[in-house]
C-alpha positions as CSV (number, residue, x, y, z in Angstrom):
1,M,47.5,41.7,62.4
2,F,49.9,44.5,61.9
3,K,51.2,46.9,64.5
4,L,51.2,50.6,63.8
5,G,54.5,51.6,62.4
6,D,55.0,48.4,60.4
7,K,55.9,48.6,56.8
8,V,53.2,47.0,54.7
9,K,52.2,46.5,51.0
10,D,48.8,46.0,49.4
11,S,48.9,42.7,47.6
12,I,46.4,43.9,44.9
13,T,47.5,47.4,44.0
14,G,51.2,47.3,45.1
15,F,50.7,50.5,47.3
16,D,53.2,50.4,50.1
17,G,54.0,52.5,53.1
18,V,53.7,52.6,56.9
19,A,50.6,51.5,58.8
20,V,49.6,54.7,60.7
21,G,46.0,53.9,61.7
22,R,43.6,51.0,62.3
23,A,39.8,50.8,62.4
24,E,37.9,47.9,63.7
25,Y,34.2,47.8,62.8
26,L,31.2,46.2,64.7
27,Y,30.8,43.3,62.3
28,G,34.5,42.3,62.1
29,C,35.8,44.4,59.2
30,V,39.4,45.7,60.1
31,R,40.8,48.4,57.9
32,V,44.4,49.8,58.1
33,L,45.4,53.3,57.1
34,V,48.7,53.2,55.1
35,E,50.8,56.4,54.5
36,S,53.1,56.3,51.5
37,S,56.7,57.3,51.7
38,E,56.3,59.1,48.4
39,L,54.9,62.7,48.2
40,K,52.3,64.1,45.9
41,D,52.1,67.9,45.7
42,G,54.3,67.9,48.9
43,Q,51.9,65.7,50.9
44,P,52.1,62.0,51.7
45,I,49.3,59.8,50.2
46,D,47.0,58.0,52.7
47,C,44.8,55.0,51.7
48,W,42.7,52.7,53.7
49,F,42.9,48.9,53.0
50,D,41.3,45.8,54.3
51,E,43.8,44.2,56.7
52,Q,43.8,40.8,54.9
53,R,45.0,42.4,51.7
54,L,48.2,43.7,53.3
55,T,51.5,41.8,53.5
56,D,54.4,42.6,55.8
57,K,57.1,44.4,53.9
58,S,59.6,44.5,56.8
59,N,62.1,41.6,56.7
60,A,64.0,42.8,59.8
61,K,62.3,40.6,62.4
62,A,65.5,39.5,64.2
63,G,65.8,39.3,67.9
64,G,63.3,39.9,70.7
65,P,60.4,37.7,71.6
66,Q,59.4,35.1,69.0
67,S,56.0,33.5,68.5
68,T,57.5,30.0,68.4
69,P,60.9,29.2,69.9
70,P,63.4,27.6,67.5
71,S,63.5,23.8,67.7
72,R,66.7,22.1,68.9
73,D,68.2,18.8,67.8
74,P,68.1,16.6,71.0
75,R,71.4,14.8,70.2
């Protein structure tokens, strides 16, 4: 699951940008609206993708709460 504002990339088409919208449908389909950073005719391009097709493009996940704490050597 991505948060709005995350940088994402579609694993099939290579389209990348920022997640700006999210739609969750009755029978479990989740779609994410991705806005490109490139402009076409002076406007950004928006495309909807199934959430499972997207990968996190942001590598800057340092600091803050973590899902699993780092393990420590008990020596």
